[in-house]
N, C-alpha and C positions, 0 to 999 in steps of 0.2 A: 278577383275572388268576389261573389254576392255574398251581403254580407245581411243576417237577422238582427233587430234587437227585438227584445223582451220584454214586456211591460206588464207587471203583474198588479190587478187593481182590485178590488170587489169584488173577490171571487171567480174574475175572468183574466185571461192572459190576451192582449196585443199582440200581433205580430208585422213590428215595420219591417218589409221591403225597401232596402235603401233608401228609406223615407219615402219612398211614392205612395205604395198601398195599405192601410191598415183591413186588415181582415180579424174576426170579432171569432174566439172562440173558447166551448165553454170549459173550465176547470175540468170536468168531469171526462174532458174528450183526450184533452193535455195528457193526465196519468196514464194514460194508454202506450203511449213511447216516449223517449226525448227526442231532439232536434236532429232530423236526417236520419230516424233511424226507423223509417215506416217504409219498408219493402212493399212495392206494387204502388203504394199512394206517389202522383206526379203533381207535377206545374209548368206552369207556362208562361213565355213570353211573348207578347202578341202586340199586334198593332191594327188600328180599323183604319179599314180601306173601303171606300161608299156603304155600303149597307152591311158588309164584313167583315169579319175577323182573320187575320191572315197569322197564323203562327211562326216565329221568328224561333223559338228553341223549346225544347223540351227539357224538362230536368225530374231523374230518377234513379233508383239503386236499382231499380227490374234490367229486365234487355227486351222488356215489351213494353212497346207505345201504343197507347189507345187514344187518339186524338175524338174528344167530347165534339158533339153536333152544335151547342151554343155555349158560349162564352160570356156570359153576364149578358144575356141576353141577346148577344148579336150570334148567327152562324156562321161556323168559322168555314168559310170559302176556299181557301188557299194555305198552303206550306211556302213556308219563303226562300229563297234561293240558299244554300248550304245548309238547311235548318238541321239535317243529322249529320252532317257531316263536322269532322272534327274540325276542319279546314276552315273551322270559323271565326269572326271578328268578334271574340269575346270581351273586347275593351270599347269598343264601339256601339255593343248592345246596353254595355252599362252607362255609357254615356247617353243614347236615347232614351233609358227606363229617367235616369235624372233628369233630362232633359223634357217630360212629359209626354215624350214622341209615340214610345210603346212604355206597354203597361204587363204587370205580373197577373197570373193567377192561379191561384192555389186552392182550390175545392174541400174542404175539411180536413184540411191535417196539419200539422206540427212543423214545420221545417220540413225541406227539401233535400233532393237528392242531387249528385255531380250532372252536368249536362249528357242525355243521352244522344251519345254521338259513335261515329265511326265503330271500329268493331265491338262495341258493348251493345251494339242496336244488333236485335235478332231475330226481332218480328214487329210488325207494327199495321196497324188496323183503323184502316180513313173511315169515316163517317159517309153517308151520301149526300151532305151537304158541300161537301169538298169538288171543286171546278176545274182547282190549278195544281200543279206541284211546280214549284221550282226551278230552276235551271239547276243544278249537280246539288239535289237537294240532298242525295244519298252517297255523295259522294266519297270513294273508298270506302261503304261500309260491308268491310268484307266477309262478316259473320252474318248479315242479313239473310234469313233460309224462309220467309214467308212474308207475304202482303198481301192484306184484304182489301178491296174496295169495291164502289160500284161504277155502274156505267154511267152516271151523268158526270165525272171525273174524264172531262175531255180535253185539258192540255195536260201534256208533259213535258217539262222544260229540257230544253235541251241538255244533253248529257247526267238528266239525272241519275242514272245509275250506271256511271262510267266507273269501275272498281268492285263493281256487286257482284261478284264470279258466284257466288254462295248459293243466290237464290234458287230454291228448289221447289217454291211451292206458292201457288196462285188460289185465290179465291176472289169471283167476279159475280157481284148480284148486277142482275140484268132488270129493265122493263119488261114489258109483257111481249114486245116484239123482238126480244134478245140483241139487244144496241148495247155496243160498250165501245169503249176503244183498247181491249183488250190487245190487237192488234200490233200496237204500236210499242204497247211494252212487250212482246214479243220480240218484234223485231230488233228490240234496244239489250233484251237476255237470250245469248245463243248457246244457256248449257242446256242438259234436259228439266223439262217442267210440269210437274204435275196440275194441273187445272182444276178447281172446281168450279163448273158453270152453272149461277142458277138462275133461271129465266121468269120473270114475273114477279119478282120480289118485292114487296112492299104491296101485293094483291092481297086480296081476301082468302083466294087458295093457295095453297104451300105451292111454291115455286118448282118447276122441272129442274131434275138435277142432272148434270150431266160428267163424270168424270173423262178428262183427256190426259193424255200424255204427248209432249210435241218434245219428240228427240233433239241432240244436241246436233249442231253442225258449226262447220268451222272452214274457214276460205284461207287459199293457200298460194302465194305467188312463186310461180314456174316460171325461171327463164327460159326460153326459145332461143339459144343461142343464135342458130343461122338466119332465122328470121328478125333476130334483133329486137324481141318484144316481150315483153312480162306479163304470161296469159295468167288467168285468175279461177286457180282450181277448187268447186266448193264439196265439200266432204260431210257425209252425211245425210238422212232425210230429211231432218229439220227444218230445212229452209221451204223443204215441199208444203210439209205440214202448215209454215207460218203465213201460207198464203190462202189457207182453208178460210174465206171471210167473203162475204160478200156486201160490199163496202164496211160496216159497223157490224156486221151479223156474222155470227157464226155459220159456216156453210157442213152441217154434218154431212152430205150426201159425200161433198169430194173430200173429209177426213176419210171417211168409211173407204172410199176408192184408191187411197193411198196405201191400202194395207200390203200390197204384195212389193212396193217398196218397203216398208221399214219390213218386212220378211229376207227381203235382199239384203238390204244396210246394217240392222240392227240387232244387238244382242237376243236371245233365246229369251233369257229375262223379261227387256225391256216387253218383246214383242207378244210375250203372254200377258202382261198386266196391260197392256193396252185392250188385248182380248177381249180378258175379265172385265175390264171398264165398260168398255160398250156395251156387253152383253147383261151386267148388270145396272148396269145405267143408261135404258133405251132408248134413251129422247131422240126423236128423228132418225131412230135406225132399220132402214128399209128389211123386206124380205130377202132380197138378196145376199146384203152384206151380214145379217145376223147368221144365214147359211156359211160365209165364208169365216167367220170366227168361229162359230163352233168348230166346223170344219178343221180350224187349228186347234182346236182346244182335244178335240176328239183323238188325233193324228201325235199331242203331247199329250196324254190324259195322265202319263205315272209323276211325269215331271212337273205339270201344274201342279196335282196335288201338293207335291213335293215344294213347291215354293210355297204355297197359302200355309202350309204347316212351319215354314220356317218364318212364315212374316205372322203367325199366329193370329190368324185370320177364319175364326170359325164360320160366319157368314159368308166367306165366299168360299170355303169348303162343303156348306152345304148347297150353295149353287153346283157347284161342282160334282157331288152327288148326282143333282137331278139331270145334268147334262148325261154323266154316265148312266144313268137309268135308260135316258131317252136314247142313246147309242146303244146298250145292253138288248132292248125289244125293237131295235128298229129291224129286224131279220140278221140274217147269216151269210151276207156277202164276205170275201177274204177282207181279210185287212193284215197289215204288216206293222209287226213290234218294231223298234230300234230298240240297239243295244244301249242305245245314248239314254234311248226312253226308260226302259225299264230291267234293262239289264241281262235280256235274252234278245234272240232275235226269231222270225220263222214267220209263214204265214195261219196266219187264227183266225177260227170265227170270233164275232162279233165279243159275244156273251164273252168268251173266253180273255177274250183279250181284256174286258171291263175288269172281269175279277183277277186278273194277273197283275191292275193297275190297282186296284182295291186292296191287294196282300201288300203291295209296294208302300201305300200309305199308311197301313195299317203299320207295320215296319218300321216305319220314317218316324212316326209319331210314338212310338215305345222308343225308340230311341234317343227322340226330344225329351222324351218324360212330359210331354203336352197328355196330360192326361183325359182332358175336354173331350180333344179331339179323338183320343182311344175309346173312350165311352159311347160317341156319336158312331164311328166306324162300327163298334161288336154292334152295338145297336141296329144299324143296319142289317150287318150279317146274319143275327138274330130272326130279322125281320123276312129273310128271306129275300133280301134284294141284291146279295151277291152271296158267293158261292162261300161255305163253310169256310173259318180260319185255316191255313194249314196247319201241319202238327208241330211244326218247328215253334219252341219255346220262344215267349213273350217276355223279359224280364226288366220291368220298369226300376 
């Protein structure tokens, strides 16, 4: 266990970590909490390597780790091996600190929490100064859900994400050319992932934003007994999507060209999310790709609206209403509604199709008691953008 020594002198408090580093805090700061009770505060064990600092361990009572860009004047360039794993040699770290080969850093806090590692870690934010992540850094961090990093991080150590089967969200910030090592991370994480991809971060202009979904994939060994060989079968479109890169740059055109594979292999909910995200964040979206996504949403209009209502996404609902309006005024070719999508079937014109889908949305919003959506949909009806509300009574 790491110990603290508190010395009260002259109206100020000195904190001694294992007799190595002494931090001076004002008494008025100290009265804000007691030792070890500062939620969200972090401290770090680190070492100096060349001109940069290497994070060896993070201590916090929170589940979110936010690595600073600099520690005591040194840029933070690396996360050490096993830094966030529970399989870490704590006694060895304590010895390194006592010997002066490692240091402690606790900015503006009194006391510290336990090591933030293993299943306690749920989110980590890395600064743009990080260039390397050590081997098995997040080993068996089973509750890790979200990772944020920058394109300059070029070296992900072997086994860094071993046992991290809960990761669902990535945020990546790149230079103006879109270079990053996102593909290295995607190759390690085979589960379904939502990726926020920000191109041109750190420039004078706002970055171009993409919202991408990379489906899950898994491999299965199947024995071919007559041939006496073991065949490797890959399931899911995720492996195809993880190859949508030209070197270190994401290839939007290749990603969009795979949409038919997603339609064939993935769930309807996932395909809807893919289509909505590419249309709402259309960086690199060609006219042909836009048409395929809009066609899919038009064919599943009622279901798309119900999903957005369930997700409590008013901006997404407004976007879908714009697509519905374009569909409604695009002429009157016959359109087929399906029982799966709307609860009715048959050949109807575009306007009737959109109006019936709008009724489905309004009923679903009422059922969910989603008053903001009910108001939005009713306002659209009053404005004459869809047919009047049916006579069925809606109870909130």
